[in-house]
Structures are given as structure tokens and as C-alpha cells.
PyMOL CGO cylinders between C-alpha atoms (Angstrom):
from pymol import cmd
from pymol.cgo import CYLINDER

trace = [
    CYLINDER, 43.46, 22.68, 27.81, 39.94, 21.62, 26.82, 0.3, 1, 1, 1, 1, 1, 1,
    CYLINDER, 39.94, 21.62, 26.82, 39.27, 21.97, 23.12, 0.3, 1, 1, 1, 1, 1, 1,
    CYLINDER, 39.27, 21.97, 23.12, 36.08, 23.84, 22.19, 0.3, 1, 1, 1, 1, 1, 1,
    CYLINDER, 36.08, 23.84, 22.19, 34.44, 22.70, 18.97, 0.3, 1, 1, 1, 1, 1, 1,
    CYLINDER, 34.44, 22.70, 18.97, 32.79, 25.58, 17.06, 0.3, 1, 1, 1, 1, 1, 1,
    CYLINDER, 32.79, 25.58, 17.06, 29.00, 25.19, 16.93, 0.3, 1, 1, 1, 1, 1, 1,
    CYLINDER, 29.00, 25.19, 16.93, 28.84, 25.19, 13.07, 0.3, 1, 1, 1, 1, 1, 1,
    CYLINDER, 28.84, 25.19, 13.07, 31.13, 22.15, 13.04, 0.3, 1, 1, 1, 1, 1, 1,
    CYLINDER, 31.13, 22.15, 13.04, 29.02, 20.45, 15.69, 0.3, 1, 1, 1, 1, 1, 1,
    CYLINDER, 29.02, 20.45, 15.69, 25.83, 21.16, 13.72, 0.3, 1, 1, 1, 1, 1, 1,
    CYLINDER, 25.83, 21.16, 13.72, 27.38, 19.80, 10.53, 0.3, 1, 1, 1, 1, 1, 1,
    CYLINDER, 27.38, 19.80, 10.53, 28.41, 16.63, 12.36, 0.3, 1, 1, 1, 1, 1, 1,
    CYLINDER, 28.41, 16.63, 12.36, 24.88, 16.13, 13.71, 0.3, 1, 1, 1, 1, 1, 1,
    CYLINDER, 24.88, 16.13, 13.71, 23.35, 16.62, 10.25, 0.3, 1, 1, 1, 1, 1, 1,
    CYLINDER, 23.35, 16.62, 10.25, 25.83, 14.18, 8.71, 0.3, 1, 1, 1, 1, 1, 1,
    CYLINDER, 25.83, 14.18, 8.71, 25.14, 11.59, 11.39, 0.3, 1, 1, 1, 1, 1, 1,
    CYLINDER, 25.14, 11.59, 11.39, 21.39, 11.90, 10.86, 0.3, 1, 1, 1, 1, 1, 1,
    CYLINDER, 21.39, 11.90, 10.86, 21.85, 11.48, 7.10, 0.3, 1, 1, 1, 1, 1, 1,
    CYLINDER, 21.85, 11.48, 7.10, 23.98, 8.37, 7.58, 0.3, 1, 1, 1, 1, 1, 1,
    CYLINDER, 23.98, 8.37, 7.58, 21.41, 6.87, 9.95, 0.3, 1, 1, 1, 1, 1, 1,
    CYLINDER, 21.41, 6.87, 9.95, 18.63, 7.64, 7.48, 0.3, 1, 1, 1, 1, 1, 1,
    CYLINDER, 18.63, 7.64, 7.48, 20.47, 5.91, 4.62, 0.3, 1, 1, 1, 1, 1, 1,
    CYLINDER, 20.47, 5.91, 4.62, 21.20, 2.92, 6.83, 0.3, 1, 1, 1, 1, 1, 1,
    CYLINDER, 21.20, 2.92, 6.83, 17.54, 2.65, 7.85, 0.3, 1, 1, 1, 1, 1, 1,
    CYLINDER, 17.54, 2.65, 7.85, 16.35, 2.82, 4.22, 0.3, 1, 1, 1, 1, 1, 1,
    CYLINDER, 16.35, 2.82, 4.22, 18.92, 0.22, 3.16, 0.3, 1, 1, 1, 1, 1, 1,
    CYLINDER, 18.92, 0.22, 3.16, 17.84, -2.09, 5.97, 0.3, 1, 1, 1, 1, 1, 1,
    CYLINDER, 17.84, -2.09, 5.97, 14.19, -1.63, 5.04, 0.3, 1, 1, 1, 1, 1, 1,
    CYLINDER, 14.19, -1.63, 5.04, 14.85, -2.56, 1.40, 0.3, 1, 1, 1, 1, 1, 1,
    CYLINDER, 14.85, -2.56, 1.40, 16.85, -5.59, 2.48, 0.3, 1, 1, 1, 1, 1, 1,
    CYLINDER, 16.85, -5.59, 2.48, 14.12, -6.78, 4.85, 0.3, 1, 1, 1, 1, 1, 1,
    CYLINDER, 14.12, -6.78, 4.85, 11.36, -6.10, 2.34, 0.3, 1, 1, 1, 1, 1, 1,
    CYLINDER, 11.36, -6.10, 2.34, 13.25, -8.08, -0.31, 0.3, 1, 1, 1, 1, 1, 1,
    CYLINDER, 13.25, -8.08, -0.31, 12.81, -11.27, 1.71, 0.3, 1, 1, 1, 1, 1, 1,
    CYLINDER, 12.81, -11.27, 1.71, 9.06, -11.11, 1.02, 0.3, 1, 1, 1, 1, 1, 1,
    CYLINDER, 9.06, -11.11, 1.02, 9.59, -10.72, -2.74, 0.3, 1, 1, 1, 1, 1, 1,
    CYLINDER, 9.59, -10.72, -2.74, 10.40, -13.99, -4.47, 0.3, 1, 1, 1, 1, 1, 1,
    CYLINDER, 10.40, -13.99, -4.47, 10.29, -14.92, -8.18, 0.3, 1, 1, 1, 1, 1, 1,
    CYLINDER, 10.29, -14.92, -8.18, 10.63, -18.34, -9.75, 0.3, 1, 1, 1, 1, 1, 1,
    CYLINDER, 10.63, -18.34, -9.75, 13.05, -19.23, -12.57, 0.3, 1, 1, 1, 1, 1, 1,
    CYLINDER, 13.05, -19.23, -12.57, 10.53, -17.96, -15.15, 0.3, 1, 1, 1, 1, 1, 1,
    CYLINDER, 10.53, -17.96, -15.15, 10.24, -14.55, -13.49, 0.3, 1, 1, 1, 1, 1, 1,
    CYLINDER, 10.24, -14.55, -13.49, 6.80, -15.23, -12.05, 0.3, 1, 1, 1, 1, 1, 1,
    CYLINDER, 6.80, -15.23, -12.05, 5.96, -13.84, -8.61, 0.3, 1, 1, 1, 1, 1, 1,
    CYLINDER, 5.96, -13.84, -8.61, 5.60, -16.52, -5.96, 0.3, 1, 1, 1, 1, 1, 1,
    CYLINDER, 5.60, -16.52, -5.96, 2.84, -16.43, -3.35, 0.3, 1, 1, 1, 1, 1, 1,
    CYLINDER, 2.84, -16.43, -3.35, 4.27, -15.21, -0.03, 0.3, 1, 1, 1, 1, 1, 1,
    CYLINDER, 4.27, -15.21, -0.03, 3.60, -18.16, 2.26, 0.3, 1, 1, 1, 1, 1, 1,
    CYLINDER, 3.60, -18.16, 2.26, 3.41, -16.19, 5.48, 0.3, 1, 1, 1, 1, 1, 1,
    CYLINDER, 3.41, -16.19, 5.48, 1.57, -13.07, 4.30, 0.3, 1, 1, 1, 1, 1, 1,
    CYLINDER, 1.57, -13.07, 4.30, -1.07, -13.44, 7.04, 0.3, 1, 1, 1, 1, 1, 1,
    CYLINDER, -1.07, -13.44, 7.04, 1.70, -12.84, 9.60, 0.3, 1, 1, 1, 1, 1, 1,
    CYLINDER, 1.70, -12.84, 9.60, 2.39, -9.42, 8.04, 0.3, 1, 1, 1, 1, 1, 1,
    CYLINDER, 2.39, -9.42, 8.04, 0.97, -6.07, 9.15, 0.3, 1, 1, 1, 1, 1, 1,
    CYLINDER, 0.97, -6.07, 9.15, -2.77, -5.85, 8.47, 0.3, 1, 1, 1, 1, 1, 1,
    CYLINDER, -2.77, -5.85, 8.47, -3.49, -2.47, 6.85, 0.3, 1, 1, 1, 1, 1, 1,
    CYLINDER, -3.49, -2.47, 6.85, -7.23, -2.46, 6.35, 0.3, 1, 1, 1, 1, 1, 1,
    CYLINDER, -7.23, -2.46, 6.35, -10.30, -4.31, 5.09, 0.3, 1, 1, 1, 1, 1, 1,
    CYLINDER, -10.30, -4.31, 5.09, -12.98, -3.11, 2.72, 0.3, 1, 1, 1, 1, 1, 1,
    CYLINDER, -12.98, -3.11, 2.72, -16.34, -4.69, 1.97, 0.3, 1, 1, 1, 1, 1, 1,
    CYLINDER, -16.34, -4.69, 1.97, -18.08, -4.56, -1.41, 0.3, 1, 1, 1, 1, 1, 1,
    CYLINDER, -18.08, -4.56, -1.41, -15.81, -1.75, -2.64, 0.3, 1, 1, 1, 1, 1, 1,
    CYLINDER, -15.81, -1.75, -2.64, -16.00, -0.70, -6.30, 0.3, 1, 1, 1, 1, 1, 1,
    CYLINDER, -16.00, -0.70, -6.30, -14.41, 2.30, -8.01, 0.3, 1, 1, 1, 1, 1, 1,
    CYLINDER, -14.41, 2.30, -8.01, -16.21, 2.84, -11.30, 0.3, 1, 1, 1, 1, 1, 1,
    CYLINDER, -16.21, 2.84, -11.30, -19.37, 4.91, -11.65, 0.3, 1, 1, 1, 1, 1, 1,
    CYLINDER, -19.37, 4.91, -11.65, -22.33, 2.73, -12.50, 0.3, 1, 1, 1, 1, 1, 1,
    CYLINDER, -22.33, 2.73, -12.50, -20.55, -0.44, -11.48, 0.3, 1, 1, 1, 1, 1, 1,
    CYLINDER, -20.55, -0.44, -11.48, -23.10, -3.06, -10.56, 0.3, 1, 1, 1, 1, 1, 1,
    CYLINDER, -23.10, -3.06, -10.56, -23.00, -4.07, -6.89, 0.3, 1, 1, 1, 1, 1, 1,
    CYLINDER, -23.00, -4.07, -6.89, -21.77, -7.59, -6.23, 0.3, 1, 1, 1, 1, 1, 1,
    CYLINDER, -21.77, -7.59, -6.23, -24.40, -10.27, -5.83, 0.3, 1, 1, 1, 1, 1, 1,
    CYLINDER, -24.40, -10.27, -5.83, -22.50, -11.60, -2.80, 0.3, 1, 1, 1, 1, 1, 1,
    CYLINDER, -22.50, -11.60, -2.80, -20.59, -9.68, -0.16, 0.3, 1, 1, 1, 1, 1, 1,
    CYLINDER, -20.59, -9.68, -0.16, -16.81, -9.59, -0.59, 0.3, 1, 1, 1, 1, 1, 1,
    CYLINDER, -16.81, -9.59, -0.59, -14.21, -8.56, 1.99, 0.3, 1, 1, 1, 1, 1, 1,
    CYLINDER, -14.21, -8.56, 1.99, -10.85, -7.26, 0.77, 0.3, 1, 1, 1, 1, 1, 1,
    CYLINDER, -10.85, -7.26, 0.77, -7.97, -7.54, 3.26, 0.3, 1, 1, 1, 1, 1, 1,
    CYLINDER, -7.97, -7.54, 3.26, -4.62, -5.81, 2.70, 0.3, 1, 1, 1, 1, 1, 1,
    CYLINDER, -4.62, -5.81, 2.70, -1.31, -6.95, 4.20, 0.3, 1, 1, 1, 1, 1, 1,
    CYLINDER, -1.31, -6.95, 4.20, 2.25, -5.61, 3.95, 0.3, 1, 1, 1, 1, 1, 1,
    CYLINDER, 2.25, -5.61, 3.95, 5.56, -6.84, 5.44, 0.3, 1, 1, 1, 1, 1, 1,
    CYLINDER, 5.56, -6.84, 5.44, 6.48, -5.23, 8.74, 0.3, 1, 1, 1, 1, 1, 1,
    CYLINDER, 6.48, -5.23, 8.74, 9.75, -3.83, 7.34, 0.3, 1, 1, 1, 1, 1, 1,
    CYLINDER, 9.75, -3.83, 7.34, 7.90, -2.00, 4.57, 0.3, 1, 1, 1, 1, 1, 1,
    CYLINDER, 7.90, -2.00, 4.57, 5.31, -0.72, 7.03, 0.3, 1, 1, 1, 1, 1, 1,
    CYLINDER, 5.31, -0.72, 7.03, 7.98, 0.66, 9.35, 0.3, 1, 1, 1, 1, 1, 1,
    CYLINDER, 7.98, 0.66, 9.35, 9.79, 2.27, 6.43, 0.3, 1, 1, 1, 1, 1, 1,
    CYLINDER, 9.79, 2.27, 6.43, 6.56, 3.97, 5.38, 0.3, 1, 1, 1, 1, 1, 1,
    CYLINDER, 6.56, 3.97, 5.38, 6.02, 5.27, 8.90, 0.3, 1, 1, 1, 1, 1, 1,
    CYLINDER, 6.02, 5.27, 8.90, 9.52, 6.75, 8.81, 0.3, 1, 1, 1, 1, 1, 1,
    CYLINDER, 9.52, 6.75, 8.81, 9.46, 8.25, 5.30, 0.3, 1, 1, 1, 1, 1, 1,
    CYLINDER, 9.46, 8.25, 5.30, 5.86, 8.45, 4.07, 0.3, 1, 1, 1, 1, 1, 1,
    CYLINDER, 5.86, 8.45, 4.07, 6.55, 6.25, 1.07, 0.3, 1, 1, 1, 1, 1, 1,
    CYLINDER, 6.55, 6.25, 1.07, 7.31, 2.60, 0.24, 0.3, 1, 1, 1, 1, 1, 1,
    CYLINDER, 7.31, 2.60, 0.24, 10.81, 1.12, 0.01, 0.3, 1, 1, 1, 1, 1, 1,
    CYLINDER, 10.81, 1.12, 0.01, 11.84, -0.83, -3.06, 0.3, 1, 1, 1, 1, 1, 1,
    CYLINDER, 11.84, -0.83, -3.06, 10.71, -4.49, -3.05, 0.3, 1, 1, 1, 1, 1, 1,
    CYLINDER, 10.71, -4.49, -3.05, 7.52, -3.73, -1.12, 0.3, 1, 1, 1, 1, 1, 1,
    CYLINDER, 7.52, -3.73, -1.12, 4.77, -6.32, -1.60, 0.3, 1, 1, 1, 1, 1, 1,
    CYLINDER, 4.77, -6.32, -1.60, 1.17, -5.48, -0.77, 0.3, 1, 1, 1, 1, 1, 1,
    CYLINDER, 1.17, -5.48, -0.77, -1.18, -8.46, -0.71, 0.3, 1, 1, 1, 1, 1, 1,
    CYLINDER, -1.18, -8.46, -0.71, -4.90, -8.09, -1.41, 0.3, 1, 1, 1, 1, 1, 1,
    CYLINDER, -4.90, -8.09, -1.41, -6.85, -11.07, -0.11, 0.3, 1, 1, 1, 1, 1, 1,
    CYLINDER, -6.85, -11.07, -0.11, -10.50, -11.35, -1.16, 0.3, 1, 1, 1, 1, 1, 1,
    CYLINDER, -10.50, -11.35, -1.16, -12.87, -13.41, 0.98, 0.3, 1, 1, 1, 1, 1, 1,
    CYLINDER, -12.87, -13.41, 0.98, -16.57, -14.15, 0.85, 0.3, 1, 1, 1, 1, 1, 1,
    CYLINDER, -16.57, -14.15, 0.85, -18.84, -12.39, 3.32, 0.3, 1, 1, 1, 1, 1, 1,
    CYLINDER, -18.84, -12.39, 3.32, -21.26, -14.59, 5.22, 0.3, 1, 1, 1, 1, 1, 1,
    CYLINDER, -21.26, -14.59, 5.22, -24.23, -13.76, 7.40, 0.3, 1, 1, 1, 1, 1, 1,
    CYLINDER, -24.23, -13.76, 7.40, -25.30, -17.18, 8.63, 0.3, 1, 1, 1, 1, 1, 1,
    CYLINDER, -25.30, -17.18, 8.63, -23.02, -19.09, 10.93, 0.3, 1, 1, 1, 1, 1, 1,
    CYLINDER, -23.02, -19.09, 10.93, -22.70, -20.14, 14.54, 0.3, 1, 1, 1, 1, 1, 1,
    CYLINDER, -22.70, -20.14, 14.54, -24.47, -17.61, 16.80, 0.3, 1, 1, 1, 1, 1, 1,
    CYLINDER, -24.47, -17.61, 16.80, -24.43, -14.69, 14.33, 0.3, 1, 1, 1, 1, 1, 1,
    CYLINDER, -24.43, -14.69, 14.33, -27.81, -12.95, 13.94, 0.3, 1, 1, 1, 1, 1, 1,
    CYLINDER, -27.81, -12.95, 13.94, -26.84, -9.79, 12.03, 0.3, 1, 1, 1, 1, 1, 1,
    CYLINDER, -26.84, -9.79, 12.03, -24.01, -8.28, 10.03, 0.3, 1, 1, 1, 1, 1, 1,
    CYLINDER, -24.01, -8.28, 10.03, -21.32, -10.05, 8.03, 0.3, 1, 1, 1, 1, 1, 1,
    CYLINDER, -21.32, -10.05, 8.03, -18.18, -12.05, 8.78, 0.3, 1, 1, 1, 1, 1, 1,
    CYLINDER, -18.18, -12.05, 8.78, -15.38, -13.33, 6.58, 0.3, 1, 1, 1, 1, 1, 1,
    CYLINDER, -15.38, -13.33, 6.58, -15.33, -16.86, 5.22, 0.3, 1, 1, 1, 1, 1, 1,
    CYLINDER, -15.33, -16.86, 5.22, -13.53, -18.67, 2.40, 0.3, 1, 1, 1, 1, 1, 1,
    CYLINDER, -13.53, -18.67, 2.40, -10.81, -17.10, 0.27, 0.3, 1, 1, 1, 1, 1, 1,
    CYLINDER, -10.81, -17.10, 0.27, -11.90, -16.06, -3.23, 0.3, 1, 1, 1, 1, 1, 1,
    CYLINDER, -11.90, -16.06, -3.23, -8.65, -14.75, -4.64, 0.3, 1, 1, 1, 1, 1, 1,
    CYLINDER, -8.65, -14.75, -4.64, -5.24, -13.32, -3.95, 0.3, 1, 1, 1, 1, 1, 1,
    CYLINDER, -5.24, -13.32, -3.95, -3.54, -10.38, -5.67, 0.3, 1, 1, 1, 1, 1, 1,
    CYLINDER, -3.54, -10.38, -5.67, -0.26, -8.55, -5.20, 0.3, 1, 1, 1, 1, 1, 1,
    CYLINDER, -0.26, -8.55, -5.20, 0.92, -4.99, -5.84, 0.3, 1, 1, 1, 1, 1, 1,
    CYLINDER, 0.92, -4.99, -5.84, 4.72, -5.00, -6.04, 0.3, 1, 1, 1, 1, 1, 1,
    CYLINDER, 4.72, -5.00, -6.04, 7.36, -2.27, -6.08, 0.3, 1, 1, 1, 1, 1, 1,
    CYLINDER, 7.36, -2.27, -6.08, 10.47, -3.43, -7.93, 0.3, 1, 1, 1, 1, 1, 1,
    CYLINDER, 10.47, -3.43, -7.93, 12.19, -0.57, -9.72, 0.3, 1, 1, 1, 1, 1, 1,
    CYLINDER, 12.19, -0.57, -9.72, 14.74, -2.81, -11.43, 0.3, 1, 1, 1, 1, 1, 1,
    CYLINDER, 14.74, -2.81, -11.43, 12.43, -5.49, -12.80, 0.3, 1, 1, 1, 1, 1, 1,
    CYLINDER, 12.43, -5.49, -12.80, 9.05, -3.80, -13.33, 0.3, 1, 1, 1, 1, 1, 1,
    CYLINDER, 9.05, -3.80, -13.33, 8.06, -1.10, -15.78, 0.3, 1, 1, 1, 1, 1, 1,
    CYLINDER, 8.06, -1.10, -15.78, 7.38, 2.20, -13.99, 0.3, 1, 1, 1, 1, 1, 1,
    CYLINDER, 7.38, 2.20, -13.99, 8.59, 0.49, -10.81, 0.3, 1, 1, 1, 1, 1, 1,
    CYLINDER, 8.59, 0.49, -10.81, 5.29, -1.15, -9.87, 0.3, 1, 1, 1, 1, 1, 1,
    CYLINDER, 5.29, -1.15, -9.87, 3.32, -4.16, -11.07, 0.3, 1, 1, 1, 1, 1, 1,
    CYLINDER, 3.32, -4.16, -11.07, 0.13, -6.09, -10.34, 0.3, 1, 1, 1, 1, 1, 1,
    CYLINDER, 0.13, -6.09, -10.34, -0.15, -9.87, -10.05, 0.3, 1, 1, 1, 1, 1, 1,
    CYLINDER, -0.15, -9.87, -10.05, -3.16, -12.18, -9.66, 0.3, 1, 1, 1, 1, 1, 1,
    CYLINDER, -3.16, -12.18, -9.66, -2.58, -15.66, -8.28, 0.3, 1, 1, 1, 1, 1, 1,
    CYLINDER, -2.58, -15.66, -8.28, -4.42, -18.82, -9.27, 0.3, 1, 1, 1, 1, 1, 1,
    CYLINDER, -4.42, -18.82, -9.27, -4.47, -20.67, -5.99, 0.3, 1, 1, 1, 1, 1, 1,
    CYLINDER, -4.47, -20.67, -5.99, -0.90, -21.11, -4.80, 0.3, 1, 1, 1, 1, 1, 1,
    CYLINDER, -0.90, -21.11, -4.80, 0.63, -20.98, -8.30, 0.3, 1, 1, 1, 1, 1, 1,
    CYLINDER, 0.63, -20.98, -8.30, 3.16, -18.26, -9.22, 0.3, 1, 1, 1, 1, 1, 1,
    CYLINDER, 3.16, -18.26, -9.22, 1.83, -15.36, -11.29, 0.3, 1, 1, 1, 1, 1, 1,
    CYLINDER, 1.83, -15.36, -11.29, 3.03, -13.42, -14.30, 0.3, 1, 1, 1, 1, 1, 1,
    CYLINDER, 3.03, -13.42, -14.30, 2.74, -9.65, -14.12, 0.3, 1, 1, 1, 1, 1, 1,
    CYLINDER, 2.74, -9.65, -14.12, -0.64, -8.36, -15.29, 0.3, 1, 1, 1, 1, 1, 1,
    CYLINDER, -0.64, -8.36, -15.29, -0.38, -6.61, -18.66, 0.3, 1, 1, 1, 1, 1, 1,
    CYLINDER, -0.38, -6.61, -18.66, 0.21, -2.85, -18.69, 0.3, 1, 1, 1, 1, 1, 1,
    CYLINDER, 0.21, -2.85, -18.69, -3.06, -2.26, -20.54, 0.3, 1, 1, 1, 1, 1, 1,
    CYLINDER, -3.06, -2.26, -20.54, -5.15, -3.48, -17.62, 0.3, 1, 1, 1, 1, 1, 1,
    CYLINDER, -5.15, -3.48, -17.62, -7.36, -0.85, -15.99, 0.3, 1, 1, 1, 1, 1, 1,
    CYLINDER, -7.36, -0.85, -15.99, -5.70, -1.30, -12.60, 0.3, 1, 1, 1, 1, 1, 1,
    CYLINDER, -5.70, -1.30, -12.60, -2.58, 0.58, -13.77, 0.3, 1, 1, 1, 1, 1, 1,
    CYLINDER, -2.58, 0.58, -13.77, -4.34, 3.69, -15.09, 0.3, 1, 1, 1, 1, 1, 1,
    CYLINDER, -4.34, 3.69, -15.09, -6.70, 3.72, -12.10, 0.3, 1, 1, 1, 1, 1, 1,
    CYLINDER, -6.70, 3.72, -12.10, -3.88, 3.63, -9.57, 0.3, 1, 1, 1, 1, 1, 1,
    CYLINDER, -3.88, 3.63, -9.57, -1.85, 6.25, -11.44, 0.3, 1, 1, 1, 1, 1, 1,
    CYLINDER, -1.85, 6.25, -11.44, -4.82, 8.60, -11.50, 0.3, 1, 1, 1, 1, 1, 1,
    CYLINDER, -4.82, 8.60, -11.50, -6.22, 8.05, -8.01, 0.3, 1, 1, 1, 1, 1, 1,
    CYLINDER, -6.22, 8.05, -8.01, -3.63, 6.60, -5.63, 0.3, 1, 1, 1, 1, 1, 1,
    CYLINDER, -3.63, 6.60, -5.63, -2.68, 8.75, -2.65, 0.3, 1, 1, 1, 1, 1, 1,
    CYLINDER, -2.68, 8.75, -2.65, 0.97, 7.63, -2.41, 0.3, 1, 1, 1, 1, 1, 1,
    CYLINDER, 0.97, 7.63, -2.41, 3.33, 5.94, -4.86, 0.3, 1, 1, 1, 1, 1, 1,
    CYLINDER, 3.33, 5.94, -4.86, 0.51, 4.28, -6.89, 0.3, 1, 1, 1, 1, 1, 1,
    CYLINDER, 0.51, 4.28, -6.89, -1.01, 2.73, -3.75, 0.3, 1, 1, 1, 1, 1, 1,
    CYLINDER, -1.01, 2.73, -3.75, -4.42, 3.47, -2.24, 0.3, 1, 1, 1, 1, 1, 1,
    CYLINDER, -4.42, 3.47, -2.24, -3.11, 4.78, 1.06, 0.3, 1, 1, 1, 1, 1, 1,
    CYLINDER, -3.11, 4.78, 1.06, -6.31, 6.83, 1.36, 0.3, 1, 1, 1, 1, 1, 1,
    CYLINDER, -6.31, 6.83, 1.36, -8.01, 3.60, 2.44, 0.3, 1, 1, 1, 1, 1, 1,
    CYLINDER, -8.01, 3.60, 2.44, -5.37, 2.69, 5.07, 0.3, 1, 1, 1, 1, 1, 1,
    CYLINDER, -5.37, 2.69, 5.07, -6.25, 4.64, 8.24, 0.3, 1, 1, 1, 1, 1, 1,
    CYLINDER, -6.25, 4.64, 8.24, -2.91, 4.05, 9.96, 0.3, 1, 1, 1, 1, 1, 1,
    CYLINDER, -2.91, 4.05, 9.96, -0.91, 5.36, 6.98, 0.3, 1, 1, 1, 1, 1, 1,
    CYLINDER, -0.91, 5.36, 6.98, -2.85, 8.32, 5.58, 0.3, 1, 1, 1, 1, 1, 1,
    CYLINDER, -2.85, 8.32, 5.58, -1.91, 10.59, 8.54, 0.3, 1, 1, 1, 1, 1, 1,
    CYLINDER, -1.91, 10.59, 8.54, 1.72, 9.53, 8.10, 0.3, 1, 1, 1, 1, 1, 1,
    CYLINDER, 1.72, 9.53, 8.10, 1.75, 10.45, 4.42, 0.3, 1, 1, 1, 1, 1, 1,
    CYLINDER, 1.75, 10.45, 4.42, 0.04, 13.75, 5.21, 0.3, 1, 1, 1, 1, 1, 1,
    CYLINDER, 0.04, 13.75, 5.21, 2.66, 14.54, 7.83, 0.3, 1, 1, 1, 1, 1, 1,
    CYLINDER, 2.66, 14.54, 7.83, 5.55, 13.69, 5.48, 0.3, 1, 1, 1, 1, 1, 1,
    CYLINDER, 5.55, 13.69, 5.48, 4.02, 15.58, 2.56, 0.3, 1, 1, 1, 1, 1, 1,
    CYLINDER, 4.02, 15.58, 2.56, 4.11, 12.56, 0.23, 0.3, 1, 1, 1, 1, 1, 1,
    CYLINDER, 4.11, 12.56, 0.23, 0.49, 12.63, -0.96, 0.3, 1, 1, 1, 1, 1, 1,
    CYLINDER, 0.49, 12.63, -0.96, 0.28, 12.69, -4.77, 0.3, 1, 1, 1, 1, 1, 1,
    CYLINDER, 0.28, 12.69, -4.77, -0.78, 15.79, -6.68, 0.3, 1, 1, 1, 1, 1, 1,
    CYLINDER, -0.78, 15.79, -6.68, -3.65, 13.93, -8.32, 0.3, 1, 1, 1, 1, 1, 1,
    CYLINDER, -3.65, 13.93, -8.32, -5.00, 12.73, -4.99, 0.3, 1, 1, 1, 1, 1, 1,
    CYLINDER, -5.00, 12.73, -4.99, -4.79, 16.20, -3.46, 0.3, 1, 1, 1, 1, 1, 1,
    CYLINDER, -4.79, 16.20, -3.46, -6.53, 17.66, -6.52, 0.3, 1, 1, 1, 1, 1, 1,
    CYLINDER, -6.53, 17.66, -6.52, -9.35, 15.14, -6.17, 0.3, 1, 1, 1, 1, 1, 1,
    CYLINDER, -9.35, 15.14, -6.17, -9.67, 15.98, -2.48, 0.3, 1, 1, 1, 1, 1, 1,
    CYLINDER, -9.67, 15.98, -2.48, -9.85, 19.71, -3.18, 0.3, 1, 1, 1, 1, 1, 1,
    CYLINDER, -9.85, 19.71, -3.18, -12.45, 19.10, -5.88, 0.3, 1, 1, 1, 1, 1, 1,
    CYLINDER, -12.45, 19.10, -5.88, -14.57, 16.92, -3.60, 0.3, 1, 1, 1, 1, 1, 1,
    CYLINDER, -14.57, 16.92, -3.60, -14.30, 19.43, -0.74, 0.3, 1, 1, 1, 1, 1, 1,
    CYLINDER, -14.30, 19.43, -0.74, -15.42, 22.27, -3.03, 0.3, 1, 1, 1, 1, 1, 1,
    CYLINDER, -15.42, 22.27, -3.03, -18.32, 20.21, -4.34, 0.3, 1, 1, 1, 1, 1, 1,
    CYLINDER, -18.32, 20.21, -4.34, -19.36, 19.39, -0.79, 0.3, 1, 1, 1, 1, 1, 1,
    CYLINDER, -19.36, 19.39, -0.79, -19.27, 23.04, 0.24, 0.3, 1, 1, 1, 1, 1, 1,
    CYLINDER, -19.27, 23.04, 0.24, -21.34, 23.99, -2.80, 0.3, 1, 1, 1, 1, 1, 1,
    CYLINDER, -21.34, 23.99, -2.80, -23.85, 21.27, -2.06, 0.3, 1, 1, 1, 1, 1, 1,
    CYLINDER, -23.85, 21.27, -2.06, -24.17, 22.31, 1.59, 0.3, 1, 1, 1, 1, 1, 1,
    CYLINDER, -24.17, 22.31, 1.59, -24.55, 26.02, 0.80, 0.3, 1, 1, 1, 1, 1, 1,
    CYLINDER, -24.55, 26.02, 0.80, -27.07, 25.24, -1.94, 0.3, 1, 1, 1, 1, 1, 1,
    CYLINDER, -27.07, 25.24, -1.94, -29.45, 23.44, 0.37, 0.3, 1, 1, 1, 1, 1, 1,
]
cmd.load_cgo(trace, "trace")
């Protein structure tokens, strides 16, 4: 005689299987992301040698965050890269797995070169920075690093403005996902946008409506 499994038991089994798969995926993502995160014997972060083979998130040009900040005298491009495993984990969950490394590569912007007649293109590298998630090693789980050439870097001190700025303004998990067009819709869909970011957005939207209606 064929055994009939009650539907509540079947539903429970499906939910359990989905949970197990989800845990396995997150564990795999952390493991894969960890391969991009390397420290030397002194605890300094090492430059990821293959970061330009990672997922390219976005590029900004001449971006500055503070009111009244003087514009740069020369154009600067800022490129952001993240390991593929961390990117895929974000797409699946709306947040970053532990051991995520985001690389910010700054390059000069040029106008004269080859056949170019207008606009700007990227040239030599000016600097390299990292934003790292490491909940075991780093205070508050995240840290910033600035490399001098290819030399390993100590964590930037907690008192630096970058920490307070990211805590106050970052869209997801202290990172500026609002500037990454392939990830902002994902975070919106997963409901992982920070309260502070959403509050800023509501404030800006209200100010815009007021400005439009006042004209």
C-alpha cells in the first residue's frame, strides 16, 4: 500500500531543506571570500594581487561627500571591485558575508591621449584602499585600509572620518551600496537598506517635493 505523507510534514521538510541549503550557501560564500582576505605576520592587510579580476561594481569621478569641499584640481576616477563570491552572496541575501573585501582604486583622469577629443579616460593609479568585513579581527566588524604601493597596510585608526561617515550614510552594512547600480535594487528587494539611509532618502524626497511645489 502506498504511504501518503501528510502535507504539514511535507511542508516542514521543504522548509528545513531550504534552510539547510541557505546555511550551506552562506558558509561557502564566507569560505570563498576568505581567500581574498590575507594578513601578514604583523596583522597588516596584504594587497589582493588579482583584484582587477574581481567583479567591477562601479566607478565615480571627482566624487566628494562633505559640503563645501573644494573640487579636485585634477580629475580622479574611483573604481570599486569585490570578489565574485561576495558579490553572489550579496545578490542572494542583500548583505555582505564575513571576510568581504571591497577595493577602491583611484586613478587619474586624462583628456589628452591618442585620438580622444573630448571627455575623460582613466590613466595611472593614484592609490588603493580597502574596506574589509572581518567580525573576528576588526572592531565593529569592519575596517578601512590604505596601501602604500604594494606594501601591506595597518587598519586606519577608528577616529578617522571614514568610519563615522560610513556609519551615518552607508546604505547597507557600512558600505555605499547606493552608488552601486547592480546592488541597490537587490538590497531594496531584500529589505536590507539601513535606517539612516532610508531616513536620508525620505528627507531628500520631501525636500525635493517642497522645492518643486514652491516654484
